[in-house]
C-alpha positions in Angstrom: -15.5 -28.7 0.3 -18.9 -30.3 0.1 -19.7 -29.1 3.6 -18.4 -25.6 2.8 -20.5 -25.2 -0.4 -23.5 -26.5 1.6 -23.0 -23.8 4.2 -22.7 -21.1 1.4 -25.9 -22.3 -0.1 -27.7 -22.0 3.2 -26.3 -18.5 3.8 -27.4 -17.5 0.3 -31.0 -18.6 1.1 -30.9 -16.6 4.3 -29.6 -13.5 2.4 -32.4 -13.7 -0.1 -35.0 -14.1 2.7 -33.9 -11.1 4.6 -33.3 -9.0 1.5 -36.9 -9.6 0.4 -38.3 -8.9 3.8 -36.4 -5.6 4.0 -37.4 -4.5 0.5 -40.8 -3.2 1.7 -39.1 -0.4 3.7 -38.6 1.6 0.5 -35.7 3.2 -1.4 -35.2 6.4 0.5 -31.7 7.4 1.5 -30.9 7.4 5.2 -29.4 10.8 6.2 -25.8 10.7 7.4 -26.1 12.3 10.8 -23.9 11.7 13.8 -26.9 11.6 16.0 -28.5 8.8 14.1 -27.3 5.3 13.1 -24.1 6.0 11.0 -24.2 3.3 8.4 -25.5 5.1 5.2 -28.0 3.1 3.2 -26.8 1.9 -0.2 -27.4 4.7 -2.8 -29.5 3.4 -5.6 -29.6 6.4 -7.9 -26.7 8.3 -9.4 -28.2 11.6 -8.1 -28.3 10.2 -4.6 -24.6 9.1 -4.9 -23.5 12.5 -6.0 -25.5 14.2 -3.2 -23.9 12.0 -0.6 -20.4 12.4 -1.9 -20.6 16.1 -2.2 -22.2 16.7 1.2 -19.8 14.3 3.0 -16.3 14.4 1.5 -14.9 12.0 4.1 -16.8 8.9 3.0 -14.3 5.9 2.8 -14.7 2.4 1.5 -11.5 0.5 2.1 -11.9 -0.3 5.8 -15.1 -2.4 5.4 -15.5 -2.6 1.6 -18.6 -0.5 2.0 -19.4 3.2 2.2 -19.1 4.7 5.6 -18.2 8.1 7.0 -14.5 8.2 7.9 -14.8 9.3 11.5 -17.5 6.7 12.1 -15.7 3.8 10.4 -15.1 0.9 12.9 -11.9 0.2 10.9 -9.4 3.1 11.1 -8.8 4.6 7.6 -6.3 7.3 6.8 -7.0 9.5 3.7 -4.6 11.5 1.5 -7.0 14.0 -0.1 -6.9 15.3 -3.6 -6.1 18.7 -2.2 -3.0 17.3 -0.5 -2.0 15.6 -3.7 -2.5 18.8 -5.7 -0.6 21.2 -3.4 2.4 18.8 -2.8 3.1 18.8 -6.6 4.2 15.2 -6.4 3.8 13.2 -9.6 3.9 9.6 -8.4 2.4 7.5 -5.5 5.8 6.5 -4.1 6.8 10.1 -3.5 3.4 10.9 -2.0 3.4 8.0 0.4 6.8 8.5 1.8 5.6 11.8 3.4 2.9 10.0 5.4 3.6 9.2 9.1 4.3 5.5 9.8 5.1 4.7 6.2 8.7 4.1 5.0 9.9 3.4 1.5 12.1 0.3 0.7 14.5 0.7 -2.2 16.7 -2.3 -2.6 15.2 -3.3 -5.9 12.1 -1.2 -6.5 10.2 1.5 -4.6 7.9 -0.2 -2.1 6.3 0.7 1.2 7.0 -0.6 4.7 4.1 -0.4 7.2 4.4 -1.2 10.9 7.8 -2.8 10.4 6.6 -5.2 7.8 8.2 -5.2 4.4 6.7 -4.1 1.1 5.4 -7.6 0.0 3.0 -7.6 3.0 0.9 -4.6 1.8 -1.9 -5.0 -0.7 -1.9 -2.2 -3.3 -5.2 -1.6 -5.0 -6.4 0.7 -7.8 -10.1 1.3 -7.5 -10.3 -1.8 -5.3 -8.5 -4.1 -7.8 -5.1 -5.6 -6.9 -2.0 -4.7 -8.7 0.4 -7.4 -9.8 4.0 -7.3 -11.1 6.0 -7.6 -7.9 9.8 -7.8 -8.3 11.5 -9.2 -5.2 8.1 -8.9 -3.6 7.9 -5.2 -4.3 5.4 -3.3 -6.5 7.2 -0.3 -8.1 5.0 2.6 -6.9 7.0 5.1 -9.0 5.2 3.8 -12.0 1.8 5.0 -10.7 1.0 8.6 -11.6 -1.1 10.8 -9.2 -2.7 12.6 -12.2 -6.2 11.1 -12.0 -6.3 10.3 -8.3 -9.2 11.5 -6.2 -7.8 10.2 -2.9 -5.7 7.5 -1.4 -7.1 5.4 1.5 -4.7 3.7 3.8 -5.6 1.0 6.4 -2.7 -0.1 8.6 -2.8 -3.5 10.2 -3.9 -7.0 8.9 -6.8 -6.9 6.5 -6.6 -10.5 5.4 -10.2 -11.1 6.5 -11.4 -8.9 3.7 -8.6 -8.7 1.1 -6.7 -11.9 1.4 -3.1 -13.0 1.5 -1.1 -9.9 0.5 -2.9 -7.7 3.1 -1.0 -8.9 6.2 0.5 -5.4 6.9 -2.4 -3.3 5.5 -4.0 -2.0 2.3 -3.4 1.1 0.2 -6.4 1.8 -2.1 -5.7 4.3 -4.9 -9.1 5.7 -5.8 -9.3 7.5 -9.2 -11.6 10.5 -10.0 -15.3 10.1 -10.7 -16.8 12.3 -13.5 -19.0 15.3 -12.6 -21.9 16.3 -14.6 -20.8 17.6 -18.1 -17.4 17.7 -19.7 -14.2 18.3 -17.7 -10.6 18.1 -18.8 -7.1 18.9 -17.8 -3.6 19.1 -19.2 -0.4 18.9 -17.1 3.4 19.2 -17.7 6.4 19.0 -15.5 10.1 19.5 -16.0 12.5 18.2 -13.3 16.2 17.8 -12.7 17.6 14.2 -12.8 14.1 12.8 -13.4 11.3 12.2 -15.8 9.7 15.0 -17.7 6.0 14.2 -17.5 3.0 15.2 -19.5 -0.6 14.0 -19.0 -4.1 14.7 -20.3 -7.5 13.9 -18.8 -11.0 14.0 -20.1 -14.2 13.3 -18.2 -17.9 13.3 -19.0 -20.7 12.7 -16.6 -24.5 12.5 -17.0 -27.5 11.0 -15.3 -27.1 7.9 -17.4 -23.5 7.5 -18.4 -20.0 8.3 -17.1 -16.8 8.2 -19.1 -13.2 9.2 -18.2 -9.8 8.6 -19.8 -6.4 9.5 -18.5 -3.2 9.5 -20.6 0.3 9.9 -19.1 3.7 10.1 -20.7 7.1 10.2 -19.0 10.5 10.5 -20.5 13.8 10.6 -18.6 17.2 11.0 -20.2 20.2 8.9 -18.9 22.5 10.6 -16.4 25.3 9.7 -14.0 26.0 10.6 -10.4 29.3 10.4 -8.4 29.8 9.7 -4.8 32.9 8.5 -2.9 34.9 8.3 -6.1 32.4 5.9 -7.6 30.2 6.6 -10.7 26.6 5.5 -10.7 24.8 5.5 -14.1 21.0 5.8 -14.3 19.3 4.6 -17.4 16.9 6.6 -19.5 13.3 5.4 -19.8 10.0 6.2 -21.4 6.7 5.3 -19.7 3.1 5.3 -21.1 -0.1 5.0 -19.1 -3.7 4.9 -20.2 -6.6 4.5 -17.9 -10.2 4.5 -19.2 -13.4 4.0 -17.2 -17.0 3.8 -18.2 -20.2 3.4 -16.2 -23.7 3.0 -17.5 -26.6 3.7 -15.1 -29.0 1.3 -16.9 -31.7 1.6 -14.3 -32.4 3.2 -11.0 -31.1 0.0 -9.4 -28.6 -1.3 -11.9 -25.1 0.0 -12.8 -22.7 -1.6 -15.3 -19.1 -0.6 -15.5 -15.9 -1.3 -17.5 -12.4 -0.3 -16.7 -9.1 -0.6 -18.6 -5.6 0.3 -17.5 -2.4 -0.2 -19.5 1.2 0.6 -18.6 4.3 0.3 -20.8 7.9 1.1 -19.8 11.0 0.9 -21.9 14.3 1.6 -20.3 17.6 1.6 -22.3 21.2 2.4 -21.6 23.6 1.8 -18.7 22.1 1.4 -15.3 22.8 0.2 -11.8 20.9 -2.1 -9.5 21.4 -2.4 -5.7 20.9 -5.8 -4.3 21.6 -5.9 -0.5 24.8 -4.0 -0.9 25.9 -5.4 -4.3 25.9 -2.8 -7.0 25.3 -4.4 -10.4 26.0 -2.4 -13.5 24.9 -3.3 -17.1 24.1 -1.9 -20.5 20.9 -3.1 -22.1 17.2 -2.7 -22.0 14.2 -3.5 -19.7 10.6 -3.6 -21.0 7.7 -3.7 -18.6 4.0 -4.2 -19.6 1.0 -4.2 -17.3 -2.5 -4.5 -18.6 -5.6 -4.8 -16.5 -9.3 -4.7 -17.2 -12.5 -5.0 -15.1 -16.1 -5.6 -16.0 -18.5 -5.0 -13.1 -22.2 -4.8 -12.3 -24.1 -3.6 -9.3 -27.7 -4.3 -8.5 -29.6 -2.9 -5.6 -33.1 -3.9 -4.4 -34.6 -2.5 -1.2 -31.9 -2.4 1.4 -29.6 -4.9 -0.3 -26.9 -4.7 -3.0 -25.3 -7.4 -5.2 -21.9 -6.5 -6.7 -20.1 -8.7 -9.3 -16.8 -8.2 -10.9 -14.5 -10.1 -13.3 -10.9 -8.7 -13.3 -8.1 -9.9 -15.7 -4.5 -8.7 -15.5 -1.3 -9.5 -17.3 2.2 -8.3 -16.3 5.4 -9.0 -18.1 9.0 -7.8 -18.0 11.9 -8.6 -20.2 15.6 -7.8 -19.5 18.0 -7.9 -22.4 21.5 -7.8 -20.9 24.8 -7.3 -22.7 26.3 -9.9 -20.4 25.5 -13.6 -20.4 23.5 -14.6 -17.2 23.7 -17.9 -15.3 20.9 -19.3 -17.4 23.2 -19.1 -20.4 21.3 -16.4 -22.1 21.5 -12.6 -22.1 17.7 -12.5 -21.9 15.7 -12.8 -18.7 11.9 -12.5 -18.7 8.8 -13.1 -16.6 5.1 -13.2 -17.4 2.3 -13.4 -14.9 -1.5 -13.6 -15.7 -4.3 -13.3 -13.2 -8.0 -13.8 -13.5 -10.2 -12.9 -10.6 -14.0 -13.3 -10.2 -15.6 -11.6 -7.3 -19.1 -11.5 -5.8 -20.3 -9.5 -2.9 -23.8 -9.2 -1.3 -24.6 -6.5 1.2 -27.9 -6.5 3.1 -29.3 -4.3 6.0 -30.8 -6.3 8.8 -32.0 -3.0 10.1 -30.7 0.6 10.1 -28.2 -0.5 12.7 -26.8 -3.6 11.1 -25.3 -4.4 7.8 -24.1 -7.9 6.6 -21.7 -8.5 3.8 -21.1 -11.9 2.2 -18.6 -12.5 -0.6 -16.6 -15.0 -2.6 -13.5 -14.8 -4.7 -11.9 -17.2 -7.1 -8.5 -16.5 -8.6 -6.4 -18.2 -11.3 -2.8 -17.1 -11.0 -0.2 -18.3 -13.5 3.5 -17.4 -14.0 6.2 -18.3 -16.6 9.4 -17.2 -18.1 13.1 -17.9 -17.7 12.9 -17.5 -13.9 10.0 -20.0 -13.8 10.7 -22.6 -16.5 8.2 -25.1 -15.0 5.3 -22.6 -15.1 3.9 -22.9 -11.6 0.2 -22.0 -11.1 -2.0 -21.2 -8.1 -5.8 -21.5 -7.7 -7.4 -19.8 -4.8 -10.9 -19.9 -3.5 -12.0 -17.4 -0.7 -15.2 -16.9 1.1 -15.7 -14.0 3.5 -18.3 -12.3 5.6 -18.7 -9.2 7.7 -21.1 -7.8 10.2 -21.1 -4.0 10.7 -23.0 -2.9 13.8 -24.2 0.5 15.0 -26.2 -0.3 18.2 -26.1 3.3 19.4 -25.1 6.7 18.0 -21.7 6.4 19.8 -20.6 2.8 19.0 -19.8 1.2 15.7 -18.0 -2.1 15.2 -17.2 -4.6 12.5 -16.5 -8.4 12.7 -15.1 -10.0 9.6 -13.6 -13.4 8.7 -12.3 -15.2 5.6 -11.9 -18.8 4.6 -9.1 -19.4 2.0 -8.2 -22.6 0.1 -5.0 -22.3 -2.0 -3.9 -25.0 -4.4 -0.3 -24.7 -3.2 -1.1 -25.6 0.4 -3.5 -27.8 2.3 -5.5 -26.1 5.0 -4.8 -27.3 8.5 -7.3 -29.9 9.8 -10.0 -28.7 12.0 -9.5 -30.0 15.6 -12.4 -30.0 18.1 -10.0 -30.4 21.0 -8.1 -27.2 19.9 -11.2 -25.4 18.7 -10.0 -21.7 19.1 -6.6 -22.3 17.5 -7.9 -24.3 14.5 -10.7 -21.8 14.0 -8.3 -19.0 13.6 -6.1 -21.0 11.2 -9.1 -21.7 9.0 -11.2 -18.5 9.0 -8.8 -15.6 10.0 -11.2 -13.2 11.9 -10.8 -9.6 12.7 -12.8 -7.4 15.1 -12.7 -3.5 15.0 -14.4 -1.1 17.4 -15.0 2.7 17.4 -16.4 4.4 20.4 -17.4 8.1 20.3 -16.8 9.2 23.9 -17.8 12.8 23.1 -18.5 14.9 20.0 -14.7 15.3 19.5 -13.1 12.3 21.2 -13.0 8.8 19.8 -11.5 5.6 20.9 -10.7 2.9 18.4 -9.2 -0.6 18.6 -8.9 -3.8 16.7 -7.7 -7.3 17.1 -7.3 -9.5 14.0 -5.3 -12.2 12.3 -3.4 -12.0 9.1 -2.1 -14.7 6.8 0.2 -14.7 3.8 0.8 -17.7 1.5 4.4 -17.8 0.1 4.4 -16.4 -3.4 5.9 -17.8 -6.6 9.2 -16.1 -6.1 9.7 -17.5 -2.6 8.8 -21.0 -3.7 9.9 -21.4 -7.3 12.2 -18.6 -8.6 15.4 -19.6 -10.4 17.5 -16.6 -11.1 21.2 -16.1 -11.7 22.6 -12.6 -11.8 26.0 -12.2 -13.6 26.0 -8.4 -14.1 29.2 -6.5 -13.6 29.8 -5.8 -9.9 27.5 -8.5 -8.7 27.1 -12.3 -8.8 24.5 -14.3 -7.0 21.9 -17.0 -7.5 18.4 -16.6 -6.1 16.7 -20.0 -5.7 13.1 -20.7 -4.5 12.9 -22.8 -1.3 11.1 -25.7 -3.0 13.9 -26.0 -5.5 16.3 -26.5 -2.6 14.2 -29.3 -1.2 12.4 -27.6 1.7 9.0 -26.0 2.0 7.9 -22.7 3.4 4.9 -22.4 5.7 2.3 -19.7 5.3 3.0 -16.7 7.5 0.5 -15.7 10.1 0.1 -12.8 12.5 -2.1 -11.7 15.4 -2.3 -7.9 15.5 -3.6 -5.5 18.2 -4.0 -1.8 18.1 -5.7 0.8 20.2 -5.8 4.6 19.8 -7.4 7.8 20.9 -8.4 10.6 18.5 -9.3 14.2 19.3 -10.9 15.9 16.3 -12.3 19.4 16.5 -12.9 21.4 13.4 -14.0 24.6 15.2 -12.1 25.1 18.4 -12.4 28.6 19.7 -9.1 29.8 21.3 -9.8 33.5 21.2 -12.1 36.0 19.5 -10.5 35.1 16.1 -11.8 32.5 13.7 -12.0 28.9 15.0 -9.0 26.6 14.8 -9.1 23.1 13.4 -7.3 20.6 15.6 -6.6 16.9 15.1 -4.6 14.7 17.4 -4.1 10.9 17.5 -2.0 8.5 19.5 -2.0 4.9 18.5 -0.3 1.8 19.8 0.2 -1.3 17.6 1.7 -4.8 18.0 2.1 -7.6 15.5 3.0 -11.1 16.7 4.1 -13.1 13.6 4.8 -16.7 13.1 6.7 -18.3 10.2 7.8 -14.9 9.0 9.5 -15.4 5.7 12.9 -13.8 5.2 15.5 -13.6 2.5 18.8 -15.1 3.6 22.3 -16.2 2.4 22.4 -20.0 2.0 26.1 -20.6 1.0 28.7 -20.0 -1.7 28.6 -22.3 -4.7 31.9 -24.2 -4.6 32.1 -24.3 -8.4 31.1 -20.8 -9.5 32.0 -19.1 -6.2 28.7 -17.2 -6.4 26.6 -16.5 -3.4 23.3 -18.5 -3.2 20.3 -16.8 -1.6 16.9 -18.3 -0.8 14.0 -17.8 1.7 13.2 -19.3 5.1 10.7 -19.0 7.9 11.6 -17.2 11.1 9.6 -19.1 13.8 8.5 -16.1 15.7 8.9 -12.3 15.3 7.4 -9.2 16.9 6.9 -5.7 15.6 5.3 -3.0 17.9 5.3 0.7 18.2 3.6 4.0 18.8 2.2 6.4 16.1 1.6 10.0 17.2 0.3 12.6 14.8 -1.3 16.1 15.1 -2.7 18.6 12.6 -3.5 22.3 13.3 -5.1 24.7 10.8 -4.7 28.2 12.2 -6.6 31.2 10.7 -4.2 34.1 10.0 -6.9 36.8 9.5 -10.4 37.7 10.7 -11.4 39.0 7.3 -10.4 36.3 4.8 -9.5 32.6 4.7 -5.8 32.8 5.0 -4.5 29.9 7.1 -1.4 28.1 8.3 -1.5 24.3 8.5 0.9 22.4 10.7 1.1 18.6 10.6 3.5 16.6 12.8 4.0 12.9 13.0 6.3 10.5 14.8 6.6 6.7 14.9 8.6 4.6 17.3 9.1 1.1 16.0 10.5 -2.0 17.9 11.2 -5.2 16.0 12.6 -8.5 17.2 13.3 -12.0 16.0 12.1 -13.8 19.1 14.3 -16.8 18.5 17.3 -14.5 18.7 15.9 -13.0 21.9 15.5 -16.4 23.5 19.0 -17.4 22.4 20.4 -14.2 24.0 18.7 -15.0 27.3 20.2 -18.5 27.2 23.6 -17.1 26.4 24.0 -19.1 23.2 23.7 -16.2 20.7 27.0 -14.6 19.7 29.9 -14.4 17.3 33.3 -16.0 17.0 36.3 -13.7 16.7 38.2 -14.3 13.4 41.5 -13.3 15.0 41.5 -15.6 18.1 38.5 -17.8 17.8 36.9 -16.7 21.1 33.1 -16.7 21.5 31.6 -13.3 22.2 28.0 -13.5 23.5 25.4 -11.1 22.2 23.6 -8.9 24.7 20.1 -7.5 24.5 21.4 -3.9 24.3 23.6 -4.8 21.3 20.8 -6.5 19.4 19.2 -4.1 16.9 16.2 -6.1 15.8 15.2 -6.9 12.2 17.2 -5.5 9.3 16.1 -2.4 7.4 13.8 -1.1 10.1 14.3 2.4 11.6 13.3 2.8 15.3 12.5 6.5 14.8 10.8 8.2 11.9 8.9 11.4 11.7 7.2 13.9 9.3 6.6 17.6 9.4 4.4 19.6 7.0 3.9 23.4 7.1 1.4 24.9 4.6 0.2 28.4 4.0 -2.9 29.0 1.9 -4.5 32.2 0.6 -7.7 31.4 -1.3 -8.3 35.1 -2.1 -5.1 35.1 -4.3 -5.3 31.3 -5.1 -1.8 30.9 -3.6 -0.3 28.2 -1.5 3.2 27.3 -0.2 4.3 24.2 1.7 7.4 22.7 3.1 7.6 19.1 4.2 10.3 17.1 6.0 10.7 13.4 6.4 13.2 12.1 9.1 14.4 8.5 8.9 16.5 7.2 11.8 19.4 4.8 11.3 18.6 1.2 10.2 20.6 -2.0 9.9 21.7 -3.2 6.4 22.6 -6.9 6.2 25.1 -6.2 3.4 27.2 -4.3 6.0 27.3 -7.2 8.5 30.8 -7.4 9.9 30.9 -10.3 12.3 28.8 -13.2 10.8 25.8 -15.1 12.1 24.8 -15.2 15.8 22.7 -18.4 15.6 21.7 -20.8 12.9 23.3 -18.9 10.0 21.3 -15.8 11.1 22.9 -12.4 11.0 21.7 -9.5 13.1 22.6 -5.8 13.4 24.8 -5.6 16.5 27.6 -3.2 15.6 27.5 0.5 14.7 29.3 -0.1 11.4 26.3 -2.3 10.3 23.9 0.6 10.2 22.9 3.1 7.5 23.0 6.5 9.1 19.8 8.4 9.4 18.9 11.2 7.1 16.3 14.0 6.5 14.6 14.8 3.2 13.1 18.3 2.8 10.7 19.1 0.0 9.0 22.4 -0.8 6.4 23.6 -3.4 4.8 26.9 -4.2 1.6 27.2 -6.4 -0.4 30.0 -7.9 -3.7 29.5 -9.7 -5.0 31.9 -12.4 -8.5 32.2 -13.7 -8.7 32.1 -17.5 -11.6 32.0 -20.0 -14.1 33.9 -17.8 -13.3 31.8 -14.8 -14.5 28.6 -16.6 -10.9 27.3 -16.7 -7.9 27.7 -14.5 -4.1 27.6 -14.9 -1.9 26.5 -12.0 1.8 27.0 -12.0 4.0 25.3 -9.3 7.7 25.5 -8.6 9.5 23.5 -6.0 12.5 21.5 -4.8 12.9 17.9 -3.7 15.6 16.8 -1.2 16.7 20.3 -0.5 19.5 19.1 1.8 20.9 17.0 -1.1 21.0 13.8 1.0 22.5 10.9 -0.9 23.6 7.4 -0.3 23.9 5.8 -3.7 25.5 2.6 -2.5 22.7 1.6 -0.2 19.8 3.8 -1.3 20.2 4.3 -5.0 16.9 6.0 -5.6 17.8 8.9 -3.2 19.6 10.8 -6.0 20.0 14.2 -4.3 18.5 17.7 -4.9 15.9 18.2 -7.7 14.4 21.4 -8.9 11.1 21.3 -10.7 8.4 23.4 -12.3 5.0 22.2 -13.5 1.8 23.7 -14.9 -1.7 22.4 -15.3 -4.8 23.7 -17.0 -8.2 22.6 -15.9 -10.9 23.0 -18.6 
């Protein structure tokens, strides 16, 4: 540690020296031009910021933690725009994300996302750059995040541990909320939907040269209902949710900004409900209360060509279950409380117009308590990271980043001179990204990087006994069973080609907008943590589950997507948008693959005791992963009449469900999908929405009315996918003031 802090002090001295030497070059903004160096200088005035944002809507921040034009970003960033959010008429982030190519939703306990074959607990979810907490079974429930005040969603697929830390092994989803424009703005929204929550929200914004303020209020209320399938009745509890999000920013000086942010969420569910846990359907009558409060204080100071950003973020999450039945703990109450305090410092400095350096540190205090964690475990994490963004020519941009992490739960591996490369990767976790502009419309991008994930509280220390009707199991953290989990690590590669032409002339008509991308990715993982069945308790006869490391695993695949915007008329702006996406995913437990090749993987027949070896063709890879997924979106827009219509389809191929395993483990108590009856059959979800906007109050305000249908084909599998509840009709309206 002494050596590390000495290095940081030296780096800080170098930063100050270069920032002072660069200050003499003035405060003017560098124009964002594809024929010039493409790293925009740090804006120092609010008016500059507004000008840049308005003139270049495709500025992204998540890939490098700095502003950069999306097509020039060395780190590939996908964007869900406010327009797409608006026209889809979706009301929460979970519904919005499941229509994106290469993203699948997991739904065993809560609604989470699966990226590149990695489960929901490997993806970092941010709101305005701040991490969300409150994972249950490793999953953040995205259905609790409303889209009402969202400006855009930025998605980075692939390990981002070098910039964002442990939970970003699969990628990062950054939900960016709206920034106020000059003057007062406001909106009101209401939605009525079948078998779902009625939602109402209000938003108020004020912007000036010196001060910004915005507040967002959201209210959801859902009445209880029941569904029936295969002669079984599934009750769904009623709930009431409240969300408030308030932001303030003071432009104290041309080079100083001070901000404050508060977000609160409260959910109260009551009645009879069901919970699916790997095939076990638990039913109960009672209540569940969730509370999530987070607040940030930030400051940003620019001088010359350098910027210093500081933040203090505090968050508290709690949930309390009050069951009618007595649980394994001897009480009907089960609760959990988690508190997080994070301090963050980042310094950006331009070496020249072609190079930007970023240095940063983070320190996090993370505590948890409750009936599931009676001994109140606590983590302390220190991180130091750095990044070099280079733009040596107008057609090349790259980023090299690395992070050092010290976590109180684990000792860092010792540095070995004899195994320099391996120990260096274990200590600093680097990533390199490259973007090459071959022509004006063709780009090549690639990256290679490492990811890491320290086991969380749940995997190490949880102590939970479920005795709800229809289910009975114990979930015990690995350290409570006397063995330790190792941090997960990955090395990821990806490479892609993009063709992007916003004005392709195919005939004498208006130009066509065309986008095409093909991308290959591969993740080599070691010590991958999986949930598994340990044994049955001989006294209670309940199943005991815990967590273990898989020595080696592999996920790889291909993402293909294309988007066409076709003009339908020479005289107006009517257009038809067509978006297609497809992902092929291959996943493997490499220990199982090795055992298959050696002929030692297989099952024993219960009837005659004979050994049946497993073949490579029978092996279906990791559980809950679909080999084939796809998306389709067709959208018609008519700006003259302020009318739009879209229809979207999401295709999910079959995937193995461990609860359906029929023939037992193949090696070392490890079950795999190898029979057709162990798969959930594939399905298709079709959603559609139609919107019409009306001018009111002399065109100073607008009214939009939307009607639509979700899951038009009425796809349902309540036993295995309880949140896929069938067809829903909805109508919503919004007023912008």
